[in-house]
N, C-alpha and C positions, 0 to 999 in steps of 0.2 A: 144738310148744313149745321143747324139749329141741332139739328138731333144729336149730332157726334159731338160737339160743342158742348150740347150737354153732358155726354155721356163720359167726355174727358174730364171736366169737373167734379164730376162724380167718383171717378179714379182717382183722382190727386187728392180728394178731401178723404176716399178711405188711407190711401195710402200715408197720408196725413199721419189721422187718427192711428193708423197700426203701427207705425213711426217712434211715437209719442207713446202708445201705452211700453210697448219694447223696452224704449231706452228705461222708463219706470220700472218695469219689473227687474230689468240687468242692473239698475242702481240701486235700488233698493236688496238684490238682495245678496250681494256684494259688499255692504256696509254693516249687517247684522252677524252675529254671534250666534248660535244657539249655544244651550248648555252642555251640550256632551263636547261643541268642538272648542269652547270657552277651557274646559276641564281639561280636555285633549291637548291644547297649545299650553296651558300654564303647567301643565305637570312635564310634561315634554322639555320644554325649554327650562325649567326650575332644574331638571336633573343634567341637560346640558352644561348650563352655567356651574353645575358645582363641577361635571368632570374637566369643561374647558377653561374655566379662567378661578374655581375653587373660592367659588363666588364672590372676587372680586369688580365692586361697584361698579367701577370706571371703567372694568372691561365689559362687562354686565351689558351696559348704558350703550357703551358706545358697537354693540351689537348689531348688526341692522337690522335683525329681526326682534330687538326690545321691545319695539315699540306693540308688536302682535302679543308681544309677552304682557308688557303692559294693559291694554287695550282689554285684556282676554281676564288679568285682573282684575282690572274694574269690573268688568262685566259682573266678577262672579262675587267679590269682597266690596261693593257698592265704587261711585263716583268718587268720590273721598278721599279714596287711596292716592300716594303717592311712591314713588318707582323705589323708594328706600324700603315701606312698608309692604310693599310686594315682596322684594327682596328677603328681607331680614323677618320679616314677622309669619308669613303667606304661604312662603316658598321651603318647605318643610327641609329639604336637604342644605339651603341654605341659614334657616332662622337659628338664633339663639347663638352661642362660641361659633357653631360655622363655617361664620360670613365673618370676612377679613374687613374690619370696618374702619383701621388704620389708613388704608389707601381711601376712602370716602372722603369729599368735601364737608369741609366742617359745619357748614351754614347748611347741606342739606341732611345731614346726621340728625342734626341740635332742631331744623325744623319737622322731620321726622318727629323727632322727640315728645315736641310742644303738639304736634296736631294728634299723637298716640294719647296724650295724653288729653288733649281737650276731648279725644271720642268718648273716653272711657268715665270721665268727668259727667257728659250730655247722658251717659243712657246709666248712670250712677252706678257704676263703679270705682275705685279705688285706683289716683294717678299717682300714685306713689312714687312706684318703681321708675316710671318715664320721668319722673320730677325731679328724682333723686338723682338721675342720669344725666338729666338736661342743669341741674346746678354744676354736679361736679367734672363735667367734660363740657359744657358751652360758656363758661364766662368769658369766652375769648372772641365765640363766634358774632355778636352783633347780632344776634339773633335775639328778639324778645319776645315772652311767652308769658304771657297775663294770668296763663293759669297752675303756674309753679311760684 
Protein backbone atom coordinates (compact mmCIF):
# COMPACT_ATOMS: atom_id res chain seq x y z
CA UNK A 1 0.00 0.00 0.00
CA UNK A 2 2.89 2.37 0.70
CA UNK A 3 4.29 1.93 -2.79
CA UNK A 4 1.01 2.77 -4.47
CA UNK A 5 0.48 5.83 -2.22
CA UNK A 6 4.00 6.98 -3.07
CA UNK A 7 3.25 6.54 -6.76
CA UNK A 8 -0.02 8.50 -6.48
CA UNK A 9 1.81 11.41 -4.80
CA UNK A 10 4.47 11.46 -7.53
CA UNK A 11 1.86 11.44 -10.30
CA UNK A 12 -0.06 14.25 -8.58
CA UNK A 13 3.10 16.36 -8.33
CA UNK A 14 3.91 15.79 -12.01
CA UNK A 15 0.35 16.76 -13.01
CA UNK A 16 0.46 19.93 -10.94
CA UNK A 17 3.78 20.93 -12.51
CA UNK A 18 2.40 20.30 -16.01
CA UNK A 19 -0.73 22.36 -15.32
CA UNK A 20 1.34 25.27 -13.97
CA UNK A 21 3.71 25.20 -16.97
CA UNK A 22 0.88 25.01 -19.51
CA UNK A 23 -1.01 27.85 -17.80
CA UNK A 24 2.12 30.02 -17.87
CA UNK A 25 2.76 29.32 -21.56
CA UNK A 26 -0.88 29.97 -22.48
CA UNK A 27 -1.06 33.32 -20.67
CA UNK A 28 2.29 34.52 -22.01
CA UNK A 29 1.61 33.67 -25.63
CA UNK A 30 -1.81 35.34 -25.65
CA UNK A 31 -0.82 38.77 -24.36
CA UNK A 32 2.19 39.76 -26.40
CA UNK A 33 2.20 41.20 -29.90
CA UNK A 34 4.86 40.28 -32.34
CA UNK A 35 6.02 43.16 -34.48
CA UNK A 36 4.32 41.68 -37.54
CA UNK A 37 1.05 41.10 -35.64
CA UNK A 38 1.09 44.66 -34.37
CA UNK A 39 1.71 46.02 -37.89
CA UNK A 40 -1.02 43.85 -39.39
CA UNK A 41 -3.64 44.75 -36.77
CA UNK A 42 -2.74 48.44 -36.83
CA UNK A 43 -2.86 48.73 -40.63
CA UNK A 44 -6.05 46.68 -41.01
CA UNK A 45 -7.91 48.63 -38.33
CA UNK A 46 -6.60 51.94 -39.65
CA UNK A 47 -8.11 51.22 -43.06
CA UNK A 48 -11.29 49.95 -41.42
CA UNK A 49 -11.73 53.14 -39.35
CA UNK A 50 -11.34 55.22 -42.50
CA UNK A 51 -13.76 53.16 -44.62
CA UNK A 52 -16.35 52.45 -41.91
CA UNK A 53 -16.34 55.60 -39.80
CA UNK A 54 -14.52 58.18 -41.96
CA UNK A 55 -12.05 58.42 -39.06
CA UNK A 56 -14.72 59.70 -36.66
CA UNK A 57 -12.97 59.59 -33.29
CA UNK A 58 -16.05 58.73 -31.22
CA UNK A 59 -17.13 55.91 -33.51
CA UNK A 60 -13.61 54.50 -33.89
CA UNK A 61 -12.91 54.47 -30.16
CA UNK A 62 -16.31 52.87 -29.48
CA UNK A 63 -15.52 50.03 -31.88
CA UNK A 64 -15.19 46.67 -30.10
CA UNK A 65 -11.75 46.08 -31.65
CA UNK A 66 -10.35 49.51 -30.80
CA UNK A 67 -8.39 48.17 -27.79
CA UNK A 68 -6.50 45.84 -30.16
CA UNK A 69 -5.76 48.77 -32.49
CA UNK A 70 -4.63 50.91 -29.55
CA UNK A 71 -2.44 48.15 -28.07
CA UNK A 72 -0.82 47.54 -31.46
CA UNK A 73 -0.20 51.29 -31.88
CA UNK A 74 1.46 51.49 -28.48
CA UNK A 75 3.49 48.39 -29.26
CA UNK A 76 4.72 49.97 -32.50
CA UNK A 77 5.10 53.63 -31.50
CA UNK A 78 5.63 53.63 -27.74
CA UNK A 79 3.57 53.12 -24.61
CA UNK A 80 3.09 56.86 -24.06
CA UNK A 81 0.87 57.18 -27.15
CA UNK A 82 -2.76 58.15 -26.65
CA UNK A 83 -5.76 57.18 -28.75
CA UNK A 84 -5.95 60.51 -30.56
CA UNK A 85 -2.30 60.37 -31.61
CA UNK A 86 -2.68 56.79 -32.80
CA UNK A 87 -5.57 57.79 -35.06
CA UNK A 88 -4.54 61.30 -36.08
CA UNK A 89 -0.76 61.01 -36.38
CA UNK A 90 0.19 57.38 -37.00
CA UNK A 91 -2.84 56.11 -38.90
CA UNK A 92 -1.99 57.41 -42.37
CA UNK A 93 -5.56 57.03 -43.63
CA UNK A 94 -6.81 59.33 -40.88
CA UNK A 95 -3.84 61.64 -40.36
CA UNK A 96 -3.93 65.36 -40.88
CA UNK A 97 -7.06 66.73 -42.49
CA UNK A 98 -8.51 63.28 -43.20
CA UNK A 99 -9.72 62.89 -39.64
CA UNK A 100 -12.93 64.60 -38.49
CA UNK A 101 -11.82 66.29 -35.27
CA UNK A 102 -15.03 68.28 -34.89
CA UNK A 103 -16.75 65.34 -33.16
CA UNK A 104 -13.84 64.55 -30.84
CA UNK A 105 -14.15 65.51 -27.16
CA UNK A 106 -12.31 68.80 -26.68
CA UNK A 107 -10.39 67.58 -23.62
CA UNK A 108 -9.09 64.54 -25.51
CA UNK A 109 -7.94 66.61 -28.45
CA UNK A 110 -6.27 69.22 -26.26
CA UNK A 111 -4.57 66.63 -24.06
CA UNK A 112 -3.19 65.03 -27.19
CA UNK A 113 -1.90 68.37 -28.52
CA UNK A 114 -0.11 68.91 -25.22
CA UNK A 115 1.33 65.38 -25.12
CA UNK A 116 2.59 65.76 -28.68
CA UNK A 117 4.16 69.13 -27.87
CA UNK A 118 5.81 67.67 -24.76
CA UNK A 119 7.16 64.68 -26.68
CA UNK A 120 8.65 66.88 -29.39
CA UNK A 121 10.28 69.09 -26.78
CA UNK A 122 11.79 66.05 -25.04
CA UNK A 123 13.49 64.91 -28.24
CA UNK A 124 14.75 68.40 -29.02
CA UNK A 125 12.35 69.29 -31.84
CA UNK A 126 10.11 72.30 -32.26
CA UNK A 127 6.67 72.01 -30.71
CA UNK A 128 5.37 75.25 -32.23
CA UNK A 129 2.72 73.62 -34.43
CA UNK A 130 1.07 71.72 -31.58
CA UNK A 131 1.38 74.65 -29.18
CA UNK A 132 -0.23 77.04 -31.64
CA UNK A 133 -3.09 74.57 -32.18
CA UNK A 134 -3.39 74.16 -28.42
CA UNK A 135 -3.50 77.94 -27.93
CA UNK A 136 -6.06 78.54 -30.67
CA UNK A 137 -8.38 75.56 -30.04
CA UNK A 138 -8.12 74.74 -26.35
CA UNK A 139 -8.80 77.92 -24.41
CA UNK A 140 -12.10 76.64 -23.01
CA UNK A 141 -11.05 73.01 -22.55
CA UNK A 142 -9.78 73.29 -18.99
CA UNK A 143 -6.64 71.39 -20.04
CA UNK A 144 -3.40 72.92 -18.77
CA UNK A 145 -0.26 72.53 -20.87
CA UNK A 146 2.93 73.68 -19.17
CA UNK A 147 5.09 73.36 -22.30
CA UNK A 148 2.94 75.67 -24.43
